[in-house]
N, C-alpha and C positions, 0 to 999 in steps of 0.2 A: 554460565557462571551463576552460582546461587547467591541470593542476596536476601537478607532479612529486612522486612519493611514493617513499619508501624501501622496500625489501623488508621483509617481516615478520621480526622478529627470531626467533631459534631458540626462545626461550621461548614466544612466541605460537604458533608452529607446533606445538610440543609440546603446548600446551594444547588446540589444536584436535584433535590426533590422539589424545590420551589423555584421555578424558572419564570420570571415575571414576563408577561406578555406573550407566552407561548400558546399556540393552538393545541388542544388536547382532545383525546377521545376517552370514552368510558370503558372500564374493564368489561370483558365478555360476560353477558348475562343470559346466554343461550340456554343454560341449564344442563347441557350434556357434560362438557369438560371445562373446568375453569381455565381461563386464559393465563399463560405464564406472564403476560404483559399487564401491568397495572395501569400504565399511562403511556401515551404516545404524544408526540407533538414536534414542534420545530421552533427554531429561532435563528437569528443571524448574528455573526460576530465580525469584528473588524469593520472596515468601510470608512470612507471619509468623503466629504462633499468637495466637488471640483466645479469650477465655473465653466460653463459652455455657452454657446451662442443662444441657446434656448433657455438658459437659466442654470441654477445649481443642480447637479446630478451627483449621485453617490456611486463610488467605484470601490473595488477591492473587498467587498463584503463576501462572506461565505455562508451558504445555507447549511444548517445542521439539523438533521432529523434525529429524534431520540426515542428510545424505547426503554422504559423503566420496568424492571421485573416485579411481579406481585410479591415475590419473596427474594429480597436481595441478600445473597450469601457471600458475595465477593466484594472486597473493599474498594477495588479500583475498577472504574469503567473501562470499556474498550472503545477507542476512536478508530473508525474504519475509513481509510482514504483510498479511493480508486485510482486507476491508472489512466493513461492517455486515451482520449476519445471516448472514455467511459464516464458514467456518473455513479452516484451511490446505489443505483439499481443493481449493480453487480453484487451487492451484499444483502439486499432485501428480498431476493428471490432468484429463480432461474428461468431461462426462456421456455422451459417445458413445464413450469408451474410447480416445481418442488420447493421445499424449504431452503431458505438461504442461510448464510452464516449469521446474519443479525439475529434472526429468530432463534437459531440454535444457541447462541451465546446468552441470549436473554433467558432461555430455558435453563441454562446452567447457573443462573443467578447473577449475571453481569448486567449492569446498565450499559447500553450500547448507544453510541453516537455515530451516525453515518453522514458523511459530508458530501456535498457537491463542490468540487474545487472552485476557488474564486474565478469568475468570468467563464463559468461552465455550467450547463444545466440550469438549475434554479438559482444559481448565483449570477446575477446580471453581468453582462459584458459591456464594456465601453471600448470603442475602437482605439482610443489612446493607449490601451494596454498592449497592443501589438496585433500583428496579422494572425489569421486563423488558418488551420489546415484540417483535413478530415481523412480518415482511412477509406480507401475504396473497398468495395465488397471483395474484390479479388485478393487484396492483401489480407483481409480477415480470414478468408478461406485458406490461404497458403500458410499463414503463420499461427492461427489460433484454433480453427475448427476442423479442418480437413487436411492437415499437413502431411498425414500419412500417404495421401494421394499425390503429393508433389515432391517429397523427399529432398528438400532444399538443404538439409543438414543430416548428419548420420543418424541421430536418434529419432528423427521424425516418424520413421516407419513403426515405432513402438506405440503409437497413439491409438487408444481403444476407448477412451472414457467420454468422448463428446456424446451427448444424448441424441437419440433418434435412430431411425432404421431406414433401410433402402439405399438405392444407388446414389441418391443426392444428399445423403447424410452429411451435414456440415457445409453444404453449399447452397447457392441460390436456388430457390424453388422448394427447398425443404422448409416446412413451416417453422421448425425450431430455429433453424439458421435465420430465417427471415425475421422472426421475433427478435433474435439477438442483434441482427444488423439494424433493425429499426431503432434500437436503443443507442446506436453510435452517434456521437455529436461532434461538433467542431471544437477544437482546442487551440490554445495559443502555441504557435510554432516555436517560439523562443523558450528553450528549457530554463535558461537562467531567470527570465521573467516569471515563469511558472513557479520555480522554486522559491523566489523571493516572495511572491504573493502568498504561497501556501505556508511558508515559514512564519510570516507575520500573522496570518489568519489562524494558523494552528497554535501559535503562542497565545493569541487572544482567546482561543477556545479553552486552553488549559488554565489561563488566568480566571476564566469564568467557572469552570466545573471542578477545578482542582486536579490532583494527581491522577494519571490515567496511563493505560497501556496503549501504545500506538501500533496499529496494524496497517501495513502498506502493501501495495501490489504494483509491480512493474514500474511505470514512470514515477509513481509516488514513493518508490524506494529512495529516490534522491531527494525526497521531501522530508521523510522521517528523520534522517540524520540532522538536517538543519534545525528542525523543531527541537530535537533532543539537545542540540548545541545551544539553542536559545533558552531552553527551559529544562536544564538537566535535572533539577530537583523535582520537577513535576512529571517527568517521563519515567515510569516505573518499569517499563520493558518496551522493546521494539520487536514486533513480529513482522519480518520482511519476506513476503512471498514473492520470489523471483524479482528482486529489486533491480532497478535500472543499473546497468553496468555494461561491461566491466570497467575498472578504473582506467582513466586516461584516454581510452580510444574505443570506438565501437568494434563489434565483432560480428561474425556470421554474415551480416548484410552490408559490410563495408568496414574499413579500418581507419576512418577519419578521426581526428582528435575529438574527444568529448570528455566531460567530467574532469576538467583540468585540475580541480582541487582534490582529486582522488575518487571520491564517491559522489561528488556534486559538481555543478557548474558555478556555484557561488561560494563565497568565502566561508571557511570553517576555521575553528580554533585549533591551532597547532602549537606545540612546544618543542623546540624554540619557535617563536612566532613566525608566521608567513604573511607578508604583505602583498606578495605577487605569486601566483601559482608557479611561475617559472623558477621560483626558489626551491621547489620540490624536485629532487633529482629522480628521474624515472629510468628504470632499467627493466628490460624484458627477459623473462626466463629463456635460457638457451634451448630448452626442450620442455614440452608440456608435462604435467604431472601424470598423465595417462593417455590412453587412446581416446580419440574423438574429443579432446579437450583443447581449449585455447592456451597459448603461452601467456601467462599472466604478466602484467606490468606492475611492478612494485616500486618501493622507494629504494634508491641507492643511498650511500652514505653522504651526508649524515641523515639518519632516519629520524624523522620527527614524530612525536606522539600526538594523539588526539585526546587530551586529558578530560574534556567535558563528557565524553562517551564512556569513560572508564567507570565500571561499577553498575552500568545499566545492563540488565540481562537482555541478550540479543539472540533471536532465532532467525536464521536465514534458511528458507526452503527452496529447493529446486525440484521440478517435476521431471519424471523419467523421459518423456518424449519431447519436451519443449526445447527450443533453441537456447534457452537459458541453461540447460544442462551442460552446455559447452563452456560456460564461463562464470556461473555464479560462485564457484569456488574461489575465483580470483577476488571477488569482493570480500569474502570471508578472510582470505589470506592477507589482504591489504589491511583490514581492520586489526587483525591479530598482530601484524608487524608494527602497526602504530600503537600497540599497547592496549588494544580493546578486545578482551576475550569475547568470543561469541560461539554459538552452536550452529554448525552448518550441517544440514540434513538433506540428503537426496532421498526423495520419498520412496523410491524402489528399495532402498536399503532398510526401510522399516516395513516393507511388505505392501506398500501402496503403489500399484503399478498402473502404467498406461496413461498418465495424465499429461495434458498439454498446458499451455501458458495460462489459460482461463480456468485454473483449477477450482476456484470457488463456485463455478457454474456446472462442473462436470458431474457425471453420474455418481461418483463416490465422494462428492463434496463434503458430506457430513462425516465420512471417515477421516478426511483430512482435518476438518474442524475439531474432531475428537482428539486427534494427535496434538493439535495446537493447544487445546484446553488442558491436556495432561501435562504438556511442557510448562504452561503457565503455572499450573498448580504446584509443580515441583520447584520452579525457579523464582516465583514472585510470591513472597510470603508476608 
């Protein structure tokens, strides 16, 4: 959906360019090629003190790393939020040393903010926030990096874009895989707690920097919607790369209930209002929309709308060989049924082939970034 937006007001621009107390680095002075980055640094948002036996400690704060372009040509920055077991390193580079999405979008004139989710990575964890879990290396191989060798879902065999060569590509012992697995971290097992933490920290970030485009991936797909719900006037678009889904129940690796509020595990604004997710009537399609697709769960009558998301341009991307290829269309259909127009794109339909779930790290990651940039240019004005 296209939407006309006004340029950022001078106060918001000043807030982006003057971040009190942030660590910074100087622009490139090497003399060969001028850097696209004028300034880098970090800060924290959110957080509150809690009393512990050892004394007051802070919890719920979120680490934010920023890159400001030497020539800013885009009015709205991009906030990049990683998925489960990941950190912001997903966006700042690739495990084989290529350019990441953060650098690419800075070169396109965007200010970029890359976060580590609260209680993850450089955002300190407190045990009171909940128990932790971690992906074993075998799960990463089977679902993210070498799924063409395991064929746990029909599209898996189409995977060609994970970087590397040789018989161990995408598996333990391959140096690129080992670099990627070294970046995996513990994360809070409770999805509702994760979404609450990130909704609050994400809202605090937008309150600080002003209007922005939210970019999510995987687990953080269920974080982008609550941030937009909490700050609809500050979210100028949502780019959801393989967002957490499908609505109401897991798929591919189980069918247990999940995301009982449709696209989240926490409360969202509905019209007529919903005080308990059991008030949402859920019906499953009698047949899937096509071969190798899940039967979507949608709302039955009465269908409730999601008014705070209406008018926000939304792009949902699914990769050709990912397990998300089986069900991301259900998230798109659910939003559309709730009165939220969105653009759903299967990457193979626009000529981008062979990608798995970690599409921002794969060999053609900049081709995907270019497609996203073109969509933003057309839909966020």
